[in-house]
N, C-alpha and C positions, 0 to 999 in steps of 0.2 A: 270516721272509722276507716282504718287502713288494714288491708290483708296483704301478706307477703310471705316469702320463704326465708328462713334463716340462712344467712351466708357467712356469719362469723359469730363466735361465742366467746365471752370473756373467760378468763382463767378460773374464776371462782363460781361460775354458773353451772348448776347441775339440773338434770331433768329435761334438757333440751338437746336436739341433735341438728346438725347442719341439714338443710333441705326441708325441715318440717314447716308446715304452714301455721302461721300465727296471726292474731288480730289484736289491735289495740287502737286507742285514740292517737291521732297525730295530724300534723299539717300535711298539705298536699305536696308531697315530694317523693322522689324515687327511692330514697334510702333513709331508713330510720335507725336510731340507736335508742333502744328501749331497755328499761330495767326488767329483769326477769319476772319480778312480781307484778308487773303491769301488763303482761301479755297473756293471752289465752291460746292454748293449743287447739287446733281444729281437727275434728275427726275426718277420716278420709272421705266419707260420703257427704260431708257438709259443703254446701256451695258458698262462694264468697258473698253472694247476695244475702244469704241467711246470716252470715257473720256480721255484715255491716248493718243489719237491722237490730243488732244487739242493743244499741243505744235507744232508738225509739221504743223498743219493746219494754224498757224499764219504765218509761213514763206511761205507756199504755197499761201495764200491769198495775201501777200505782193508782191510776184513775179508776180502773175497774174494782180494785180492792177497796179504795176509799169510798167509792160509791155503793159498796155493799151489794153488788150485783149478785143475785142468787138464782138458783134453778127456776126456770119459768118466767123470769122477768122480761119486760119489754124495754128495749134500750134504743136510744137514738144517739148517733155520733155526729157531731157537727165539726166540719173541717176534715178533709181527707188528704192531708199530707202524710208523711211517713208515720207519725204518731197516731193520727186518726185511723189510718188503714190497719195498723197493728191493733188498735183498740177495737175495731170491728171484729177481728179474729179473737182477741182476748175475751170479748163478750160472749162469743160462741163457746169458747172453752169453759167459761164460767157457768154455762148452762142457760144462757138467755134463750127464750122461746121465740122472740121476735127482735130483729136488729134492723134499724133503718140507718141510712147514711146520707148526710146532707152536705152538698158542696156545689158551688156554681160551675166548676170545671168538669166538663163531660168525661174527659179521660180518666179522671180520678174516680168519678162515680162508677165507671165501667170496671175499674179494678176492685172497688168495694163490692160490686155485685158479684164479681168472680170469686171473691174471697170470703163471702159469708153474709152479705147484706141482703135481706129479703125485699127491702124497698129502698130505692135511691131517689133522692129529691133534689131538684134544682131550685134553690131558694129565690132565684130571680124570676122564676116562672109561676110561682104559686104562693099561697099563704101556708107556710110550713106548719104552723100550729094546727090549722084546720085539717090539713092532709093527715097529720099524725093522729089527731083525735079521731078522724074518720077511720083510719086504719086500725085503731085499737078499740072500736066499738063505742067511741065517744068518751073514753076514759083518759087517754093520753098515756105517754110512756112512764114507766116507773123511774127510770134513770136516763138523764140526758148528759152526755159527756161533750163538753165544748173544748176543742183543741186549737181553734184558729186564732183566738184572742181578738176576734172581730166582734164589736159590741152588738151589731145587728144580729149576729149568730146567737149571742147570749140572750138577746131579747126573744128570738125565736124559740130558744130552748125553754125559757120561762113559760112561754105560751103553749109549749108542747107537753109539759109534764102533767101527770095526774095530780089530784089533790094531795098535798103533802109529799109530792114526789121529790126526787133528789137531782140536783144539777151539780155535776162535777166540773169545776173550772180548772182545766189543765193547761190552757194557753198562758203564755207570758204576756200579760196585758200592759198596755200603756195608758196614759191618762184618757179618760172617757170624754170625748168632745161631741158625742151624739150617737144616736142609734139605739139607745137603751131607755126604755120607759118603764120604770119600776111601779108606776101608778096604774098601768093598764090592766094587768091581771094578777100581779104578784100578791096583792093584799087579799085576793079572793081564793086563789089556789095554794097560797102560803107554802111555796117550795122551800126546801132546804138547800142552800148553796154551800158546797164543800170545795175548798181549794186543795188541789193535789199536786204534789211534787215528789218524785220518787226518792230523792236524796236529801230530803229534809228530815233528818233524824232528830229526836226519837220518832219513830213511826207511830201512826195512829193505833197500831196494834202492838206497840211496845209492851213487854220485851220479847214477845214471840217472833215479831217481824222487825227487820231493819233493812237498810239499803243493801247490805251484803246478801241477805236472803233473797231479796228481789232479783238482784243481778245474777246470782247463782241459779235461781230457778229459770230465769229467762234464757240463760246460756244452755242449760240442760234441755229445755224444750226446743230451742232452735236447733241444737245438735241432733235432737230426735226427729226433726222434720215436721214438727207440729204446726208450723206456719208456712203459708205460701208467700214467699218474698220475691218471686221472679219479677212481677210487674210493679212491685213497690219501688224498686230501684230502676228508674227509667227517666230519661235516656241514659245510655252508657256511651261515653265519648273517649277517644284516645287522649293520652296525657297532653300531647302537643296542642290539642284543641280545647283544653280545659278553660283557659281564660275567656275565650269567646263563648263557651258554653255557659259559664256563670253569668256573663252579661246577658245572654239570650234568656236564661232562666229568670233573671230579675225583670227583664223587659216583657217577657211573654210567659208568665207562670202557667198558663194554660197548656204549655207544651211539655211540661215535666211534672214529675212527682217528687222523687228524690234522685238527684243527679249522681250518676256513677262515673268514675274515671278509670280507664284501663291503662295499664303500663306495658301492655303488649305480651 
């Protein structure tokens, strides 16, 4: 996601002015040429960090909606990258009474705690299923949203849900080569596993909902300041340091959440 100010407008473009702030998808470069229909105008009070959380917000909303999270539900979010951290906040907006956040990276757990998680869990330091069962009076969570695409996390999610609870699998998984034991508890608590992807239309609630409605709602809520995005985008580095920062992020994921690049 890229944010910038308009410096030039095509002859047939209407509704935009030089100097306005806009956002759209794009490669990491200093100048973009976008079609007018592919950019969003930013309100004056909107921060650039709110704007670049537009994309992860889509998938967070899809996960919460597909999981049928209702008022009073108990929810656990596994994986606290940008999508997971937005999912924590979406769960609160949906009316969840209890939200837990699970990730091995301490910095990401701290952001989740700041933005709505009642309980944060390091999966490398405990039995996640047991901790969540204890935190919910022995029942387990109603909905577990798995965003990391790590099979051990999916396994923990299965062990964490209540009887006939729902697991929303929002991560983009690869071939399973270990970490998942469907014979351990799945045949006892018989969870429902739902695969969620915001832009896979027709939506599960078609025709009332589609991808357009999801992204329009996300943009409206971001513009209204309903999300805390300040620490979701971290660290922020100058453009000239971006190559090294991406290498650093790959080698040391514990030092970042969602990398931001500033053009000065």
